[in-house]
C-alpha positions in Angstrom: 147.6 -74.3 61.4 144.3 -74.9 59.8 142.2 -72.8 58.1 138.6 -71.8 59.7 135.9 -69.3 59.0 136.8 -65.9 60.6 134.6 -62.6 60.6 136.5 -59.6 60.6 134.5 -56.6 62.3 136.2 -52.6 61.0 135.2 -50.1 62.4 136.2 -47.1 60.2 135.1 -43.4 59.3 133.0 -43.3 56.5 135.6 -41.8 53.7 135.3 -42.6 49.7 137.6 -44.6 48.5 138.6 -46.7 51.9 136.4 -50.2 50.8 138.8 -50.0 47.5 142.0 -49.8 49.8 140.9 -52.5 52.1 139.5 -54.6 49.4 143.0 -54.3 47.9 144.9 -55.2 51.2 143.0 -59.1 51.1 143.5 -58.9 46.9 147.3 -58.4 47.2 147.3 -61.6 50.0 145.2 -63.6 47.6 142.6 -63.9 50.1 138.8 -64.7 48.6 136.2 -62.6 50.7 133.5 -64.7 51.1 131.2 -62.0 52.2 131.3 -58.5 52.6 128.5 -56.3 54.7 129.2 -52.3 55.4 126.6 -50.5 57.4 126.3 -47.1 60.4 127.6 -48.7 63.7 126.0 -47.3 66.6 128.5 -44.6 67.1 127.4 -41.5 64.8 129.2 -41.2 61.8 131.6 -44.4 62.4 130.7 -47.3 60.0 131.2 -51.0 60.0 132.5 -53.4 57.5 132.0 -57.0 58.5 134.1 -59.3 56.2 133.9 -63.5 56.2 136.7 -65.1 55.0 138.2 -68.3 55.2 142.3 -68.4 56.9 144.4 -69.5 59.4 144.5 -67.1 62.5 148.0 -66.2 61.9 147.0 -64.9 58.6 143.4 -63.2 59.7 145.9 -61.0 62.4 148.0 -60.1 60.3 145.6 -58.8 58.0 143.8 -57.2 61.0 147.1 -55.1 61.7 147.8 -54.5 58.2 143.9 -52.9 57.9 144.1 -50.7 61.0 147.2 -48.9 59.3 144.6 -47.2 57.4 144.0 -44.0 58.4 140.4 -43.9 58.3 140.1 -47.2 60.4 139.6 -47.3 63.8 140.1 -50.3 65.3 139.7 -54.1 63.5 138.6 -56.8 65.4 138.3 -61.0 64.0 136.0 -63.8 65.9 135.3 -66.9 65.1 131.8 -68.7 64.6 131.3 -69.3 68.4 132.3 -65.6 69.8 129.3 -64.0 67.3 125.7 -63.9 66.9 125.1 -63.9 63.3 122.5 -63.8 60.5 121.8 -63.6 56.9 118.8 -63.0 55.0 117.5 -64.6 51.6 115.0 -63.8 49.1 113.2 -66.9 47.3 111.3 -65.9 43.9 108.9 -69.1 42.9 105.9 -69.6 40.3 102.9 -68.8 42.3 100.6 -71.4 40.6 103.4 -73.8 41.2 103.2 -73.1 45.0 100.1 -72.7 45.1 99.0 -75.9 43.4 101.7 -78.3 44.8 102.9 -77.1 48.4 101.1 -75.9 51.7 102.7 -72.8 51.8 101.4 -72.3 55.4 103.1 -75.5 56.4 106.5 -74.6 54.2 106.4 -70.8 55.8 106.0 -72.5 59.1 109.0 -74.9 58.4 111.4 -72.9 57.4 110.2 -69.5 59.6 110.0 -67.8 56.1 107.5 -65.1 54.8 105.8 -63.9 52.2 106.9 -60.5 50.6 105.5 -60.2 47.4 102.5 -62.3 46.0 101.6 -61.5 42.2 100.0 -63.7 39.9 103.3 -64.6 38.3 105.7 -65.3 41.3 105.9 -65.2 45.0 109.0 -63.8 47.5 109.3 -65.6 50.3 112.2 -63.7 52.9 114.3 -65.8 55.6 116.8 -65.4 57.9 118.9 -67.5 59.5 122.7 -69.4 59.2 123.9 -70.3 55.5 122.7 -74.1 56.2 119.0 -72.8 57.3 118.9 -71.1 53.7 120.9 -73.5 51.3 117.5 -76.0 53.0 114.6 -73.8 51.6 116.6 -73.6 48.4 116.5 -77.5 48.3 112.9 -77.4 49.2 111.5 -74.9 46.8 113.6 -75.9 43.6 111.3 -78.8 42.5 108.9 -76.2 42.2 110.7 -74.1 39.6 112.6 -71.6 42.2 113.2 -68.8 39.4 115.5 -66.7 41.5 117.6 -66.5 44.8 119.6 -64.1 46.4 121.5 -64.1 50.0 122.7 -61.1 51.3 126.2 -60.8 53.4 126.4 -62.1 57.4 125.7 -59.1 59.5 127.0 -60.3 63.0 127.2 -58.8 66.7 130.3 -59.9 68.9 128.9 -61.7 71.9 131.2 -59.7 74.0 128.8 -57.6 76.1 131.2 -54.4 76.3 130.1 -52.6 72.9 132.5 -50.5 70.5 131.7 -47.2 71.7 132.7 -48.0 75.1 136.1 -49.3 73.7 136.5 -46.1 71.6 136.1 -44.0 74.9 138.9 -46.2 76.1 140.7 -45.3 73.5 140.3 -41.6 74.0 141.4 -41.7 77.3 144.3 -43.9 77.4 148.1 -42.1 77.3 149.6 -41.8 74.0 152.3 -44.2 73.4 156.0 -44.1 72.7 155.5 -44.0 68.9 152.7 -41.1 69.4 154.8 -39.1 71.6 157.8 -39.7 69.1 155.6 -38.5 66.2 154.4 -35.5 68.2 158.1 -34.3 68.6 158.6 -34.9 65.3 155.9 -32.8 63.9 157.4 -30.0 66.3 160.5 -30.0 65.2 159.5 -29.9 61.5 157.7 -26.6 62.9 161.0 -25.1 64.0 162.7 -26.2 60.6 159.8 -24.5 58.3 160.0 -21.1 60.4 
């Protein structure tokens, strides 16, 4: 199996230390995280991790199962680029003098879908969103004019499947407990009896 880029989406409770425990799962398997974003989700009190890695599908599947074993993790999904809609935000800082003298700023903004977010005497900050290739193209365009600083955000992604997580969460709540859940319930009842 060949490695390819996967986006892992993890829905969790918002608990202190969970990010560290999830990161340890990746580092133990020597898997490099290309991008990591955390944010609230559409479900109240549920947070969402979006993690990008390059791996084989078999490794990613096992990794998601391992992540789901964390108590606070509700569900982990993995998707290829074709199964998601995603963007990254990038900020570029350049010398205002250089950009004003040598470049038609309006043309640059139109060509790359960028906008100026800060204009000062000493520098101008541009913002753009898009896929990595798109944000990299603007880096190359600005480098000759003295690119002072560049930063790119982590990926934000939405799964193309029309059903949202909140609908799936309701399905999980209404499902009959599996044998494992019944067995655990039975064991906890026995433990109650022995503790009396």
